[in-house]
ChimeraX commands (.cxc) that place a marker at each C-alpha (Angstrom):
marker #1 position -25.16,-58.18,-37.83 radius 0.5
marker #1 position -24.35,-61.71,-38.12 radius 0.5
marker #1 position -26.63,-64.29,-36.63 radius 0.5
marker #1 position -24.82,-64.14,-33.24 radius 0.5
marker #1 position -25.34,-60.27,-33.14 radius 0.5
marker #1 position -21.77,-59.35,-34.10 radius 0.5
marker #1 position -20.73,-57.12,-37.01 radius 0.5
marker #1 position -19.78,-58.84,-40.27 radius 0.5
marker #1 position -16.69,-56.58,-40.11 radius 0.5
marker #1 position -15.28,-54.80,-37.01 radius 0.5
marker #1 position -12.16,-52.65,-37.11 radius 0.5
marker #1 position -10.62,-51.11,-34.20 radius 0.5
marker #1 position -7.89,-48.49,-34.11 radius 0.5
marker #1 position -6.12,-49.45,-37.34 radius 0.5
marker #1 position -2.63,-47.90,-37.74 radius 0.5
marker #1 position -0.27,-48.01,-40.67 radius 0.5
marker #1 position 2.77,-45.83,-41.11 radius 0.5
marker #1 position 5.06,-45.55,-44.15 radius 0.5
marker #1 position 8.27,-44.14,-42.77 radius 0.5
marker #1 position 7.29,-40.91,-40.98 radius 0.5
marker #1 position 3.98,-40.68,-42.74 radius 0.5
marker #1 position 0.89,-42.00,-41.09 radius 0.5
marker #1 position -1.32,-43.41,-43.74 radius 0.5
marker #1 position -4.04,-44.87,-41.45 radius 0.5
marker #1 position -4.39,-43.19,-38.14 radius 0.5
marker #1 position -6.48,-45.16,-35.54 radius 0.5
marker #1 position -9.43,-45.84,-37.86 radius 0.5
marker #1 position -12.36,-47.76,-36.41 radius 0.5
marker #1 position -15.71,-48.74,-37.90 radius 0.5
marker #1 position -18.17,-51.66,-38.24 radius 0.5
marker #1 position -20.16,-53.09,-41.11 radius 0.5
marker #1 position -23.22,-55.13,-40.45 radius 0.5
marker #1 position -24.47,-58.03,-42.75 radius 0.5
marker #1 position -26.68,-56.38,-45.44 radius 0.5
marker #1 position -25.09,-52.97,-44.97 radius 0.5
marker #1 position -23.02,-51.22,-47.64 radius 0.5
marker #1 position -20.60,-48.95,-45.76 radius 0.5
marker #1 position -18.64,-46.38,-47.85 radius 0.5
marker #1 position -15.24,-44.96,-47.25 radius 0.5
marker #1 position -15.38,-41.52,-48.93 radius 0.5
marker #1 position -12.30,-39.55,-49.43 radius 0.5
marker #1 position -9.91,-38.04,-51.99 radius 0.5
marker #1 position -7.09,-39.90,-53.55 radius 0.5
marker #1 position -4.36,-40.38,-51.00 radius 0.5
marker #1 position -6.70,-40.15,-48.02 radius 0.5
marker #1 position -5.89,-43.69,-46.86 radius 0.5
marker #1 position -8.84,-45.63,-48.20 radius 0.5
marker #1 position -6.93,-48.31,-50.11 radius 0.5
marker #1 position -4.35,-48.75,-47.37 radius 0.5
marker #1 position -7.38,-49.15,-44.87 radius 0.5
marker #1 position -8.96,-51.93,-46.93 radius 0.5
marker #1 position -5.68,-53.72,-47.50 radius 0.5
marker #1 position -5.43,-53.80,-43.65 radius 0.5
marker #1 position -8.99,-55.20,-43.43 radius 0.5
marker #1 position -8.19,-57.91,-46.00 radius 0.5
marker #1 position -4.94,-58.85,-44.37 radius 0.5
marker #1 position -2.81,-57.89,-47.41 radius 0.5
marker #1 position -0.80,-55.40,-45.43 radius 0.5
marker #1 position 0.65,-55.68,-41.92 radius 0.5
marker #1 position -0.88,-53.46,-39.26 radius 0.5
marker #1 position 1.12,-51.49,-36.84 radius 0.5
marker #1 position -1.78,-51.32,-34.52 radius 0.5
marker #1 position -5.49,-52.24,-34.10 radius 0.5
marker #1 position -7.57,-55.30,-34.79 radius 0.5
marker #1 position -9.76,-56.65,-37.56 radius 0.5
marker #1 position -12.59,-59.31,-37.18 radius 0.5
marker #1 position -14.55,-60.58,-40.14 radius 0.5
marker #1 position -17.51,-62.95,-39.45 radius 0.5
marker #1 position -16.21,-63.56,-36.01 radius 0.5
marker #1 position -12.64,-64.40,-37.12 radius 0.5
marker #1 position -9.52,-62.30,-36.54 radius 0.5
marker #1 position -7.71,-61.23,-39.73 radius 0.5
marker #1 position -4.20,-60.27,-40.21 radius 0.5
marker #1 position -1.47,-60.84,-42.93 radius 0.5
marker #1 position -0.72,-64.26,-41.68 radius 0.5
marker #1 position -4.25,-65.74,-41.43 radius 0.5
marker #1 position -5.33,-68.01,-44.36 radius 0.5
marker #1 position -8.64,-69.84,-43.68 radius 0.5
marker #1 position -10.28,-66.74,-42.16 radius 0.5
marker #1 position -9.73,-64.71,-45.33 radius 0.5
marker #1 position -12.13,-67.06,-47.17 radius 0.5
marker #1 position -14.89,-64.86,-45.50 radius 0.5
marker #1 position -13.75,-61.85,-47.75 radius 0.5
marker #1 position -14.30,-61.17,-51.33 radius 0.5
marker #1 position -11.71,-58.51,-52.38 radius 0.5
marker #1 position -11.99,-56.47,-55.62 radius 0.5
marker #1 position -8.68,-54.46,-56.16 radius 0.5
marker #1 position -8.43,-51.25,-58.12 radius 0.5
marker #1 position -6.34,-53.03,-60.75 radius 0.5
marker #1 position -7.79,-55.61,-62.95 radius 0.5
marker #1 position -6.73,-59.09,-61.61 radius 0.5
marker #1 position -7.69,-61.35,-64.49 radius 0.5
marker #1 position -5.98,-63.62,-67.22 radius 0.5
marker #1 position -6.51,-61.88,-70.41 radius 0.5
marker #1 position -5.88,-64.94,-72.62 radius 0.5
marker #1 position -8.55,-66.94,-70.81 radius 0.5
marker #1 position -12.37,-66.71,-71.34 radius 0.5
marker #1 position -14.69,-65.11,-68.77 radius 0.5
marker #1 position -15.87,-68.58,-67.71 radius 0.5
marker #1 position -12.35,-70.01,-67.44 radius 0.5
marker #1 position -11.20,-67.12,-65.38 radius 0.5
marker #1 position -14.04,-67.83,-62.94 radius 0.5
marker #1 position -13.40,-71.40,-62.87 radius 0.5
marker #1 position -9.70,-70.74,-62.04 radius 0.5
marker #1 position -10.55,-68.43,-59.15 radius 0.5
marker #1 position -13.29,-70.63,-57.96 radius 0.5
marker #1 position -10.75,-73.59,-57.68 radius 0.5
marker #1 position -8.56,-71.42,-55.52 radius 0.5
marker #1 position -11.52,-71.19,-53.26 radius 0.5
marker #1 position -11.69,-74.98,-53.29 radius 0.5
marker #1 position -15.18,-74.95,-54.70 radius 0.5
marker #1 position -16.27,-78.53,-55.72 radius 0.5
marker #1 position -16.65,-79.07,-59.50 radius 0.5
marker #1 position -20.34,-79.54,-59.38 radius 0.5
marker #1 position -20.93,-76.38,-57.17 radius 0.5
marker #1 position -18.14,-74.54,-59.14 radius 0.5
marker #1 position -20.03,-74.92,-62.43 radius 0.5
marker #1 position -23.27,-73.70,-60.90 radius 0.5
marker #1 position -21.61,-70.69,-59.28 radius 0.5
marker #1 position -19.79,-69.62,-62.49 radius 0.5
marker #1 position -23.19,-69.61,-64.26 radius 0.5
marker #1 position -24.91,-67.73,-61.45 radius 0.5
marker #1 position -22.21,-65.13,-61.16 radius 0.5
marker #1 position -21.96,-64.49,-64.95 radius 0.5
marker #1 position -25.70,-63.98,-64.90 radius 0.5
marker #1 position -25.47,-61.53,-61.93 radius 0.5
marker #1 position -22.91,-59.28,-63.52 radius 0.5
marker #1 position -24.51,-59.34,-67.05 radius 0.5
marker #1 position -21.87,-61.30,-68.93 radius 0.5
marker #1 position -23.53,-64.62,-69.40 radius 0.5
marker #1 position -23.57,-63.99,-73.22 radius 0.5
marker #1 position -19.85,-63.45,-73.19 radius 0.5
marker #1 position -18.89,-66.48,-71.01 radius 0.5
marker #1 position -16.87,-68.01,-73.89 radius 0.5
marker #1 position -15.12,-64.88,-74.96 radius 0.5
marker #1 position -11.43,-64.01,-73.98 radius 0.5
marker #1 position -11.03,-61.27,-71.51 radius 0.5
marker #1 position -8.64,-59.37,-73.83 radius 0.5
marker #1 position -11.65,-58.71,-75.98 radius 0.5
marker #1 position -13.51,-57.04,-73.14 radius 0.5
marker #1 position -14.04,-53.31,-72.58 radius 0.5
marker #1 position -12.56,-51.94,-69.31 radius 0.5
marker #1 position -16.12,-51.88,-67.74 radius 0.5
marker #1 position -16.69,-55.48,-68.56 radius 0.5
marker #1 position -13.35,-56.51,-67.02 radius 0.5
marker #1 position -14.27,-54.66,-63.95 radius 0.5
marker #1 position -17.53,-56.48,-63.63 radius 0.5
marker #1 position -15.90,-59.73,-64.15 radius 0.5
marker #1 position -13.34,-58.79,-61.45 radius 0.5
marker #1 position -16.25,-58.41,-59.18 radius 0.5
marker #1 position -17.70,-61.65,-60.18 radius 0.5
marker #1 position -14.45,-63.37,-59.26 radius 0.5
marker #1 position -14.87,-62.08,-55.69 radius 0.5
marker #1 position -18.37,-63.41,-55.28 radius 0.5
marker #1 position -17.87,-66.95,-56.44 radius 0.5
marker #1 position -17.37,-68.33,-52.75 radius 0.5
marker #1 position -20.33,-66.37,-51.24 radius 0.5
marker #1 position -18.22,-64.24,-48.95 radius 0.5
marker #1 position -19.57,-62.69,-45.78 radius 0.5
marker #1 position -17.87,-59.47,-46.76 radius 0.5
marker #1 position -17.28,-58.01,-50.18 radius 0.5
marker #1 position -14.58,-55.28,-50.25 radius 0.5
marker #1 position -14.48,-53.11,-53.42 radius 0.5
marker #1 position -11.67,-50.60,-53.94 radius 0.5
marker #1 position -12.87,-47.82,-56.26 radius 0.5
marker #1 position -14.45,-50.19,-58.77 radius 0.5
marker #1 position -15.87,-47.67,-61.20 radius 0.5
marker #1 position -12.57,-45.58,-61.86 radius 0.5
marker #1 position -12.16,-45.21,-65.56 radius 0.5
marker #1 position -15.21,-47.09,-66.81 radius 0.5
marker #1 position -17.80,-45.95,-69.26 radius 0.5
marker #1 position -21.12,-44.69,-67.94 radius 0.5
marker #1 position -23.05,-47.71,-69.00 radius 0.5
marker #1 position -20.68,-50.11,-67.15 radius 0.5
marker #1 position -20.56,-47.81,-64.16 radius 0.5
marker #1 position -24.29,-48.05,-63.88 radius 0.5
marker #1 position -24.21,-51.84,-64.17 radius 0.5
marker #1 position -21.53,-52.04,-61.43 radius 0.5
marker #1 position -23.52,-49.74,-59.09 radius 0.5
marker #1 position -26.65,-51.83,-59.71 radius 0.5
marker #1 position -24.85,-55.02,-58.87 radius 0.5
marker #1 position -23.39,-53.67,-55.70 radius 0.5
marker #1 position -26.85,-52.38,-54.61 radius 0.5
marker #1 position -28.25,-55.79,-55.32 radius 0.5
marker #1 position -25.60,-57.46,-53.18 radius 0.5
marker #1 position -26.32,-55.37,-50.18 radius 0.5
marker #1 position -29.98,-56.03,-50.60 radius 0.5
marker #1 position -29.23,-59.73,-50.55 radius 0.5
marker #1 position -27.73,-59.58,-47.03 radius 0.5
marker #1 position -24.03,-59.34,-47.95 radius 0.5
marker #1 position -21.92,-56.88,-45.95 radius 0.5
marker #1 position -20.17,-54.49,-48.51 radius 0.5
marker #1 position -17.25,-52.23,-47.87 radius 0.5
marker #1 position -17.08,-49.64,-50.69 radius 0.5
marker #1 position -14.36,-47.11,-51.28 radius 0.5
marker #1 position -14.79,-44.11,-53.59 radius 0.5
marker #1 position -13.87,-40.48,-54.17 radius 0.5
marker #1 position -17.08,-40.01,-56.09 radius 0.5
marker #1 position -19.59,-38.38,-53.74 radius 0.5
marker #1 position -22.66,-39.37,-55.75 radius 0.5
marker #1 position -21.68,-42.96,-55.50 radius 0.5
marker #1 position -21.49,-42.84,-51.77 radius 0.5
marker #1 position -25.03,-41.04,-51.71 radius 0.5
marker #1 position -26.59,-43.47,-54.05 radius 0.5
marker #1 position -25.15,-46.80,-52.58 radius 0.5
marker #1 position -24.25,-46.53,-49.01 radius 0.5
marker #1 position -26.41,-47.04,-45.90 radius 0.5
marker #1 position -23.59,-45.35,-43.88 radius 0.5
marker #1 position -20.59,-43.45,-44.96 radius 0.5
marker #1 position -17.17,-42.86,-43.20 radius 0.5
marker #1 position -15.54,-39.72,-44.37 radius 0.5
marker #1 position -11.65,-40.26,-44.40 radius 0.5
marker #1 position -8.92,-37.61,-44.96 radius 0.5
marker #1 position -5.29,-37.69,-44.25 radius 0.5
marker #1 position -5.66,-41.14,-42.83 radius 0.5
marker #1 position -8.18,-40.19,-40.16 radius 0.5
marker #1 position -11.95,-41.09,-40.01 radius 0.5
marker #1 position -13.30,-37.53,-39.47 radius 0.5
marker #1 position -16.99,-38.52,-39.30 radius 0.5
marker #1 position -19.35,-41.30,-39.99 radius 0.5
marker #1 position -23.15,-41.87,-40.36 radius 0.5
marker #1 position -26.07,-42.10,-42.55 radius 0.5
marker #1 position -26.43,-39.35,-45.28 radius 0.5
marker #1 position -29.01,-37.50,-43.03 radius 0.5
marker #1 position -26.72,-37.70,-39.98 radius 0.5
marker #1 position -23.78,-36.38,-41.87 radius 0.5
marker #1 position -25.44,-33.51,-43.56 radius 0.5
marker #1 position -26.92,-32.40,-40.22 radius 0.5
marker #1 position -23.27,-31.61,-39.23 radius 0.5
marker #1 position -23.12,-28.69,-41.59 radius 0.5
marker #1 position -26.19,-26.95,-40.09 radius 0.5
marker #1 position -27.68,-26.10,-43.43 radius 0.5
marker #1 position -31.28,-26.43,-44.33 radius 0.5
marker #1 position -32.85,-28.27,-47.28 radius 0.5
marker #1 position -34.28,-26.29,-50.08 radius 0.5
marker #1 position -37.63,-26.84,-51.73 radius 0.5
marker #1 position -38.33,-24.99,-55.05 radius 0.5
marker #1 position -42.09,-24.96,-55.70 radius 0.5
marker #1 position -43.21,-23.96,-59.07 radius 0.5
marker #1 position -46.74,-22.79,-59.01 radius 0.5
marker #1 position -49.36,-20.50,-60.43 radius 0.5
marker #1 position -51.86,-18.44,-58.54 radius 0.5
marker #1 position -51.49,-16.11,-55.59 radius 0.5
marker #1 position -47.71,-16.95,-54.87 radius 0.5
marker #1 position -47.46,-14.27,-52.13 radius 0.5
marker #1 position -50.38,-15.95,-50.20 radius 0.5
marker #1 position -48.76,-19.32,-50.69 radius 0.5
marker #1 position -45.37,-17.94,-49.45 radius 0.5
marker #1 position -47.07,-16.66,-46.34 radius 0.5
marker #1 position -48.88,-19.95,-45.67 radius 0.5
marker #1 position -45.65,-21.98,-46.09 radius 0.5
marker #1 position -43.63,-19.59,-43.87 radius 0.5
marker #1 position -45.99,-20.49,-41.04 radius 0.5
marker #1 position -45.44,-24.30,-41.24 radius 0.5
marker #1 position -43.62,-25.88,-38.43 radius 0.5
marker #1 position -40.25,-26.85,-39.73 radius 0.5
marker #1 position -40.02,-24.15,-42.38 radius 0.5
marker #1 position -37.33,-21.41,-41.56 radius 0.5
marker #1 position -37.95,-19.20,-44.51 radius 0.5
marker #1 position -39.75,-18.77,-47.91 radius 0.5
marker #1 position -39.36,-16.18,-50.70 radius 0.5
marker #1 position -41.03,-15.88,-54.19 radius 0.5
marker #1 position -39.07,-15.33,-57.50 radius 0.5
marker #1 position -39.99,-16.09,-61.12 radius 0.5
marker #1 position -43.19,-18.11,-60.51 radius 0.5
marker #1 position -41.40,-20.10,-57.78 radius 0.5
marker #1 position -41.67,-20.17,-54.09 radius 0.5
marker #1 position -38.29,-21.04,-52.48 radius 0.5
marker #1 position -38.58,-22.77,-49.11 radius 0.5
marker #1 position -35.84,-23.35,-46.54 radius 0.5
marker #1 position -36.78,-26.23,-44.27 radius 0.5
marker #1 position -35.48,-28.98,-41.89 radius 0.5
marker #1 position -35.91,-32.48,-43.33 radius 0.5
marker #1 position -37.55,-31.17,-46.57 radius 0.5
marker #1 position -38.57,-34.81,-47.64 radius 0.5
marker #1 position -40.60,-35.45,-44.50 radius 0.5
marker #1 position -42.18,-31.93,-44.74 radius 0.5
marker #1 position -43.02,-32.14,-48.47 radius 0.5
marker #1 position -46.52,-33.68,-48.16 radius 0.5
marker #1 position -47.59,-30.87,-45.83 radius 0.5
marker #1 position -46.16,-28.31,-48.14 radius 0.5
marker #1 position -48.26,-29.69,-50.98 radius 0.5
marker #1 position -51.36,-29.75,-48.84 radius 0.5
marker #1 position -50.80,-26.18,-47.98 radius 0.5
marker #1 position -50.39,-25.20,-51.59 radius 0.5
marker #1 position -53.62,-26.91,-52.35 radius 0.5
marker #1 position -55.41,-25.12,-49.48 radius 0.5
marker #1 position -53.95,-21.73,-50.59 radius 0.5
marker #1 position -55.55,-22.38,-54.17 radius 0.5
marker #1 position -52.09,-22.62,-55.78 radius 0.5
marker #1 position -51.58,-24.82,-58.87 radius 0.5
marker #1 position -48.12,-26.56,-58.31 radius 0.5
marker #1 position -46.46,-27.30,-61.60 radius 0.5
marker #1 position -43.03,-28.54,-60.38 radius 0.5
marker #1 position -41.27,-29.53,-57.22 radius 0.5
marker #1 position -37.54,-29.88,-56.64 radius 0.5
marker #1 position -35.90,-30.75,-53.28 radius 0.5
marker #1 position -32.24,-30.07,-52.82 radius 0.5
marker #1 position -30.43,-31.38,-49.73 radius 0.5
marker #1 position -26.97,-30.51,-48.47 radius 0.5
marker #1 position -24.66,-33.13,-49.92 radius 0.5
marker #1 position -21.57,-34.97,-48.81 radius 0.5
marker #1 position -19.28,-32.42,-50.68 radius 0.5
marker #1 position -20.66,-29.79,-48.25 radius 0.5
marker #1 position -20.03,-32.00,-45.31 radius 0.5
marker #1 position -16.39,-32.77,-46.46 radius 0.5
marker #1 position -15.75,-29.08,-46.89 radius 0.5
marker #1 position -17.18,-28.24,-43.45 radius 0.5
marker #1 position -15.10,-31.01,-41.75 radius 0.5
marker #1 position -11.82,-30.53,-43.60 radius 0.5
marker #1 position -11.82,-26.99,-44.87 radius 0.5
marker #1 position -11.15,-28.08,-48.38 radius 0.5
marker #1 position -13.20,-29.53,-51.27 radius 0.5
marker #1 position -13.22,-33.26,-52.02 radius 0.5
marker #1 position -10.12,-33.20,-54.25 radius 0.5
marker #1 position -9.25,-35.84,-56.94 radius 0.5
marker link #1:1,2 radius 0.2
marker link #1:2,3 radius 0.2
marker link #1:3,4 radius 0.2
marker link #1:4,5 radius 0.2
marker link #1:5,6 radius 0.2
marker link #1:6,7 radius 0.2
marker link #1:7,8 radius 0.2
marker link #1:8,9 radius 0.2
marker link #1:9,10 radius 0.2
marker link #1:10,11 radius 0.2
marker link #1:11,12 radius 0.2
marker link #1:12,13 radius 0.2
marker link #1:13,14 radius 0.2
marker link #1:14,15 radius 0.2
marker link #1:15,16 radius 0.2
marker link #1:16,17 radius 0.2
marker link #1:17,18 radius 0.2
marker link #1:18,19 radius 0.2
marker link #1:19,20 radius 0.2
marker link #1:20,21 radius 0.2
marker link #1:21,22 radius 0.2
marker link #1:22,23 radius 0.2
marker link #1:23,24 radius 0.2
marker link #1:24,25 radius 0.2
marker link #1:25,26 radius 0.2
marker link #1:26,27 radius 0.2
marker link #1:27,28 radius 0.2
marker link #1:28,29 radius 0.2
marker link #1:29,30 radius 0.2
marker link #1:30,31 radius 0.2
marker link #1:31,32 radius 0.2
marker link #1:32,33 radius 0.2
marker link #1:33,34 radius 0.2
marker link #1:34,35 radius 0.2
marker link #1:35,36 radius 0.2
marker link #1:36,37 radius 0.2
marker link #1:37,38 radius 0.2
marker link #1:38,39 radius 0.2
marker link #1:39,40 radius 0.2
marker link #1:40,41 radius 0.2
marker link #1:41,42 radius 0.2
marker link #1:42,43 radius 0.2
marker link #1:43,44 radius 0.2
marker link #1:44,45 radius 0.2
marker link #1:45,46 radius 0.2
marker link #1:46,47 radius 0.2
marker link #1:47,48 radius 0.2
marker link #1:48,49 radius 0.2
marker link #1:49,50 radius 0.2
marker link #1:50,51 radius 0.2
marker link #1:51,52 radius 0.2
marker link #1:52,53 radius 0.2
marker link #1:53,54 radius 0.2
marker link #1:54,55 radius 0.2
marker link #1:55,56 radius 0.2
marker link #1:56,57 radius 0.2
marker link #1:57,58 radius 0.2
marker link #1:58,59 radius 0.2
marker link #1:59,60 radius 0.2
marker link #1:60,61 radius 0.2
marker link #1:61,62 radius 0.2
marker link #1:62,63 radius 0.2
marker link #1:63,64 radius 0.2
marker link #1:64,65 radius 0.2
marker link #1:65,66 radius 0.2
marker link #1:66,67 radius 0.2
marker link #1:67,68 radius 0.2
marker link #1:68,69 radius 0.2
marker link #1:69,70 radius 0.2
marker link #1:70,71 radius 0.2
marker link #1:71,72 radius 0.2
marker link #1:72,73 radius 0.2
marker link #1:73,74 radius 0.2
marker link #1:74,75 radius 0.2
marker link #1:75,76 radius 0.2
marker link #1:76,77 radius 0.2
marker link #1:77,78 radius 0.2
marker link #1:78,79 radius 0.2
marker link #1:79,80 radius 0.2
marker link #1:80,81 radius 0.2
marker link #1:81,82 radius 0.2
marker link #1:82,83 radius 0.2
marker link #1:83,84 radius 0.2
marker link #1:84,85 radius 0.2
marker link #1:85,86 radius 0.2
marker link #1:86,87 radius 0.2
marker link #1:87,88 radius 0.2
marker link #1:88,89 radius 0.2
marker link #1:89,90 radius 0.2
marker link #1:90,91 radius 0.2
marker link #1:91,92 radius 0.2
marker link #1:92,93 radius 0.2
marker link #1:93,94 radius 0.2
marker link #1:94,95 radius 0.2
marker link #1:95,96 radius 0.2
marker link #1:96,97 radius 0.2
marker link #1:97,98 radius 0.2
marker link #1:98,99 radius 0.2
marker link #1:99,100 radius 0.2
marker link #1:100,101 radius 0.2
marker link #1:101,102 radius 0.2
marker link #1:102,103 radius 0.2
marker link #1:103,104 radius 0.2
marker link #1:104,105 radius 0.2
marker link #1:105,106 radius 0.2
marker link #1:106,107 radius 0.2
marker link #1:107,108 radius 0.2
marker link #1:108,109 radius 0.2
marker link #1:109,110 radius 0.2
marker link #1:110,111 radius 0.2
marker link #1:111,112 radius 0.2
marker link #1:112,113 radius 0.2
marker link #1:113,114 radius 0.2
marker link #1:114,115 radius 0.2
marker link #1:115,116 radius 0.2
marker link #1:116,117 radius 0.2
marker link #1:117,118 radius 0.2
marker link #1:118,119 radius 0.2
marker link #1:119,120 radius 0.2
marker link #1:120,121 radius 0.2
marker link #1:121,122 radius 0.2
marker link #1:122,123 radius 0.2
marker link #1:123,124 radius 0.2
marker link #1:124,125 radius 0.2
marker link #1:125,126 radius 0.2
marker link #1:126,127 radius 0.2
marker link #1:127,128 radius 0.2
marker link #1:128,129 radius 0.2
marker link #1:129,130 radius 0.2
marker link #1:130,131 radius 0.2
marker link #1:131,132 radius 0.2
marker link #1:132,133 radius 0.2
marker link #1:133,134 radius 0.2
marker link #1:134,135 radius 0.2
marker link #1:135,136 radius 0.2
marker link #1:136,137 radius 0.2
marker link #1:137,138 radius 0.2
marker link #1:138,139 radius 0.2
marker link #1:139,140 radius 0.2
marker link #1:140,141 radius 0.2
marker link #1:141,142 radius 0.2
marker link #1:142,143 radius 0.2
marker link #1:143,144 radius 0.2
marker link #1:144,145 radius 0.2
marker link #1:145,146 radius 0.2
marker link #1:146,147 radius 0.2
marker link #1:147,148 radius 0.2
marker link #1:148,149 radius 0.2
marker link #1:149,150 radius 0.2
marker link #1:150,151 radius 0.2
marker link #1:151,152 radius 0.2
marker link #1:152,153 radius 0.2
marker link #1:153,154 radius 0.2
marker link #1:154,155 radius 0.2
marker link #1:155,156 radius 0.2
marker link #1:156,157 radius 0.2
marker link #1:157,158 radius 0.2
marker link #1:158,159 radius 0.2
marker link #1:159,160 radius 0.2
marker link #1:160,161 radius 0.2
marker link #1:161,162 radius 0.2
marker link #1:162,163 radius 0.2
marker link #1:163,164 radius 0.2
marker link #1:164,165 radius 0.2
marker link #1:165,166 radius 0.2
marker link #1:166,167 radius 0.2
marker link #1:167,168 radius 0.2
marker link #1:168,169 radius 0.2
marker link #1:169,170 radius 0.2
marker link #1:170,171 radius 0.2
marker link #1:171,172 radius 0.2
marker link #1:172,173 radius 0.2
marker link #1:173,174 radius 0.2
marker link #1:174,175 radius 0.2
marker link #1:175,176 radius 0.2
marker link #1:176,177 radius 0.2
marker link #1:177,178 radius 0.2
marker link #1:178,179 radius 0.2
marker link #1:179,180 radius 0.2
marker link #1:180,181 radius 0.2
marker link #1:181,182 radius 0.2
marker link #1:182,183 radius 0.2
marker link #1:183,184 radius 0.2
marker link #1:184,185 radius 0.2
marker link #1:185,186 radius 0.2
marker link #1:186,187 radius 0.2
marker link #1:187,188 radius 0.2
marker link #1:188,189 radius 0.2
marker link #1:189,190 radius 0.2
marker link #1:190,191 radius 0.2
marker link #1:191,192 radius 0.2
marker link #1:192,193 radius 0.2
marker link #1:193,194 radius 0.2
marker link #1:194,195 radius 0.2
marker link #1:195,196 radius 0.2
marker link #1:196,197 radius 0.2
marker link #1:197,198 radius 0.2
marker link #1:198,199 radius 0.2
marker link #1:199,200 radius 0.2
marker link #1:200,201 radius 0.2
marker link #1:201,202 radius 0.2
marker link #1:202,203 radius 0.2
marker link #1:203,204 radius 0.2
marker link #1:204,205 radius 0.2
marker link #1:205,206 radius 0.2
marker link #1:206,207 radius 0.2
marker link #1:207,208 radius 0.2
marker link #1:208,209 radius 0.2
marker link #1:209,210 radius 0.2
marker link #1:210,211 radius 0.2
marker link #1:211,212 radius 0.2
marker link #1:212,213 radius 0.2
marker link #1:213,214 radius 0.2
marker link #1:214,215 radius 0.2
marker link #1:215,216 radius 0.2
marker link #1:216,217 radius 0.2
marker link #1:217,218 radius 0.2
marker link #1:218,219 radius 0.2
marker link #1:219,220 radius 0.2
marker link #1:220,221 radius 0.2
marker link #1:221,222 radius 0.2
marker link #1:222,223 radius 0.2
marker link #1:223,224 radius 0.2
marker link #1:224,225 radius 0.2
marker link #1:225,226 radius 0.2
marker link #1:226,227 radius 0.2
marker link #1:227,228 radius 0.2
marker link #1:228,229 radius 0.2
marker link #1:229,230 radius 0.2
marker link #1:230,231 radius 0.2
marker link #1:231,232 radius 0.2
marker link #1:232,233 radius 0.2
marker link #1:233,234 radius 0.2
marker link #1:234,235 radius 0.2
marker link #1:235,236 radius 0.2
marker link #1:236,237 radius 0.2
marker link #1:237,238 radius 0.2
marker link #1:238,239 radius 0.2
marker link #1:239,240 radius 0.2
marker link #1:240,241 radius 0.2
marker link #1:241,242 radius 0.2
marker link #1:242,243 radius 0.2
marker link #1:243,244 radius 0.2
marker link #1:244,245 radius 0.2
marker link #1:245,246 radius 0.2
marker link #1:246,247 radius 0.2
marker link #1:247,248 radius 0.2
marker link #1:248,249 radius 0.2
marker link #1:249,250 radius 0.2
marker link #1:250,251 radius 0.2
marker link #1:251,252 radius 0.2
marker link #1:252,253 radius 0.2
marker link #1:253,254 radius 0.2
marker link #1:254,255 radius 0.2
marker link #1:255,256 radius 0.2
marker link #1:256,257 radius 0.2
marker link #1:257,258 radius 0.2
marker link #1:258,259 radius 0.2
marker link #1:259,260 radius 0.2
marker link #1:260,261 radius 0.2
marker link #1:261,262 radius 0.2
marker link #1:262,263 radius 0.2
marker link #1:263,264 radius 0.2
marker link #1:264,265 radius 0.2
marker link #1:265,266 radius 0.2
marker link #1:266,267 radius 0.2
marker link #1:267,268 radius 0.2
marker link #1:268,269 radius 0.2
marker link #1:269,270 radius 0.2
marker link #1:270,271 radius 0.2
marker link #1:271,272 radius 0.2
marker link #1:272,273 radius 0.2
marker link #1:273,274 radius 0.2
marker link #1:274,275 radius 0.2
marker link #1:275,276 radius 0.2
marker link #1:276,277 radius 0.2
marker link #1:277,278 radius 0.2
marker link #1:278,279 radius 0.2
marker link #1:279,280 radius 0.2
marker link #1:280,281 radius 0.2
marker link #1:281,282 radius 0.2
marker link #1:282,283 radius 0.2
marker link #1:283,284 radius 0.2
marker link #1:284,285 radius 0.2
marker link #1:285,286 radius 0.2
marker link #1:286,287 radius 0.2
marker link #1:287,288 radius 0.2
marker link #1:288,289 radius 0.2
marker link #1:289,290 radius 0.2
marker link #1:290,291 radius 0.2
marker link #1:291,292 radius 0.2
marker link #1:292,293 radius 0.2
marker link #1:293,294 radius 0.2
marker link #1:294,295 radius 0.2
marker link #1:295,296 radius 0.2
marker link #1:296,297 radius 0.2
marker link #1:297,298 radius 0.2
marker link #1:298,299 radius 0.2
marker link #1:299,300 radius 0.2
marker link #1:300,301 radius 0.2
marker link #1:301,302 radius 0.2
marker link #1:302,303 radius 0.2
marker link #1:303,304 radius 0.2
marker link #1:304,305 radius 0.2
marker link #1:305,306 radius 0.2
marker link #1:306,307 radius 0.2
marker link #1:307,308 radius 0.2
marker link #1:308,309 radius 0.2
marker link #1:309,310 radius 0.2
marker link #1:310,311 radius 0.2
marker link #1:311,312 radius 0.2
marker link #1:312,313 radius 0.2
marker link #1:313,314 radius 0.2
marker link #1:314,315 radius 0.2
marker link #1:315,316 radius 0.2
view
């Protein structure tokens, strides 16, 4: 929330049609300051259209958007300064250096020359490109260009950072760097709206996730809240030596455990909220005289939630 208790971003009943097709169908959600909110869905689900409505890049046919207390639509100008937008396509000048690109975009945000120079240096350091400040962008890899694209959106210290699938088509090292940058921004207090069709990104980065399909927000919540919708237990695989049958019997009696079996030197436990229960499982193993050699916890993931809610896998 902002200092006055309002959300950094508040969307209500967003609607957008293209002819007879409803691309965004009464979508509503909030993002608080310091929160990373993910819009998870397949390509064509309405994610990009939704964020274009949020940023005032596309006219709404219904609903409202408020960012940092200011209404946003396609006609507003000053209020959009509260937003940093990172599009899917690279929006940089290839014949300029990294620093020149940032100085140009910073001037569009009307940053003074003294503040601009400092911000360019700070942003280049943040995105890990300080050593390439004087190199032309056309010499950069795709991942480096995407990191610089994010940097351009951060220059003016926006209240809300909006990223539209920023890791598509990048190498694993750059993808890791981008995800680390986004995590740091959320930790610093910035509100982040992040769209992706990569389930693991949503699980890794986002405090809350909205699952969108065919233009509708079909569910939202924390990872734990969403996986509770599928009514599946967590699984604990406990590798151990000793009397595994006795260990199985002890674990079966624990409150929160719904079943336990043994196979190949492993006790397999079904449980509700396995991570909370794990210390008690290990204590029980010690009390039963078992020597635990490995522990693996597997929770239902967002892919399972999506399948449960839509009847189909998270398609590309």
